[in-house]
C-alpha angles and dihedrals in degrees: 000000000000112000110215090203084076124065109279114251090244125041117201108214095199131075113260088247090059098053091101134095113196104301093342137084111253118264090238093055090045090054092049091051097045089048092059090227130125128248136200113235137172116235125221087264093054097255120145110228142162112253123221115189111166113107096233092047094047092048092049092050095049089050094052103088093162098048097044129038129190095195096063095056110122117246114272112274091226089067100040089046086055090057101261114148108252093216092049091052091048093052095046091047095049108033105105094336109129092197093065100036128097126200134315093029092042091049093050095052096039091056090058094062104025096098090062093061102045117122090247093052093046092053089062087060095053098094091052092046090051089051092051090049094053094045087056091048091049088055091050091050093047091049090053129212137343101045136156104251091197093059102035101039118003095052097033102056101049094044093050092047096050093041089057092046094049097040109254106161113251091240090062099044098090089053089053091048091051092047090049090054094049094047094046091055092052113083099182121122088244091055088050090055090051090052085063094058106274091119091062101235087168108038139182087261090064091046091052089049090057091044089057095039110040113214140181097239128096097279091046091050094047093051093046099046106026108015103077093100091219098106128064094238096045115128116257121223090249091053090046091054092047094046095047091048092050092050093047096050098039089042095065115019099070094041090050091056093043088057093048100040093037092055090050090050091051093047086055090054107044094178092056090044090055091052091049091049099042106033118058091189091064095053103083093050092041091056091051091051092049091050089050097043099044101041096190092191109071090204144340122269118286115269130195123224109241092197140359101299134181121217116176109314094339132092117210118198125222109277095025114140111225130184126191118224098222096178093051093045092055089062098042107139089218088061102037135013118245089355094172088068123083111229114164090188092067117118106251109255115185105284121187099229089117094040124239142258124019092341093053104139109275091204095056096111090051093048092048093050092048092050095046090054100037103052097052092041092054094045095046094048091050107028090170094054111152139150116283094205133036109279089237088070094059115110126209124207103222102162093075127083089249116056106237147182110230091212137344110205109201136175135187 
């Protein structure tokens, strides 16, 4: 067995967020994965952690909620070194934020919103999602080519959908969309913290608005069913703000980049683009393949070993920080044959794009539905869609948690 108290056999010299090359996983990270060894990487927050990248090992770690916690991970050194109070960071990061909570707190809050993200409930949203998609496409068509697909479509649709679902008043949604654009373009550790809710996208002011104006959205439901404060497990206002922020941010960023990067991937493969555009039966499987192939999350969030734990051939010691390389795991040759090749006709096979275990993305049904509607609508509205600049001019934002295209100029 490999003992992680010793130096791993391979040391990755790049940050985890820079282990990408265009739409691919870097050659170096692929070699680390295929060797079965471990690597030391630096996360977007400046944390030194051990990287695991094989599919089976990543899946096993994500499923082990007793051996690895997210809530005990120390605050990022980039923030503490800048003078931020560690306890304040820890409270803001954890209160109501499903991403940084472990059971039983995670279980309690997730149960409160789970019903809103079931496949059946999401299906009821489909007509409104289709309307939002076509409104964005109308704006693109009116603007005329060339346009930036990221700004006019990929960021607009998911933000408008999640704002409506959560309960952001229509008058405030453009402000939220603009804020999403600015924050996504900023790769600093402070911006990363804001992405997790510190900037207060959903504030007490909005909570009070919903308290005074009962509604049928998520905020209205949470206040009505869990916000009375009379029961021990009722949600507090701080938890409500944190939970709503987490849903808002997680509910649009990955879908935004799936639309951007996915469109680029399809433009690189005109035959597969045509299938996606013309054959509705292909679309569900094509979306799953794009999710697997693109892996817009470089890795899952850092977890800390709560005890000496064995995963695969490796022993992790209590206190070790470990991060799973989701994008690399989704291309592991021991999991999938020829995983570096896009093939939208593959049979879906349990990718990790939405994570695994208790932290499996609660919004996965919503994201899938948005993508299944958005790609064909875009390609059918603009059958001549193509890049408006040489592909070599495209810039990727790799210092953020979510891998991103800064812009995607297109014409038709």
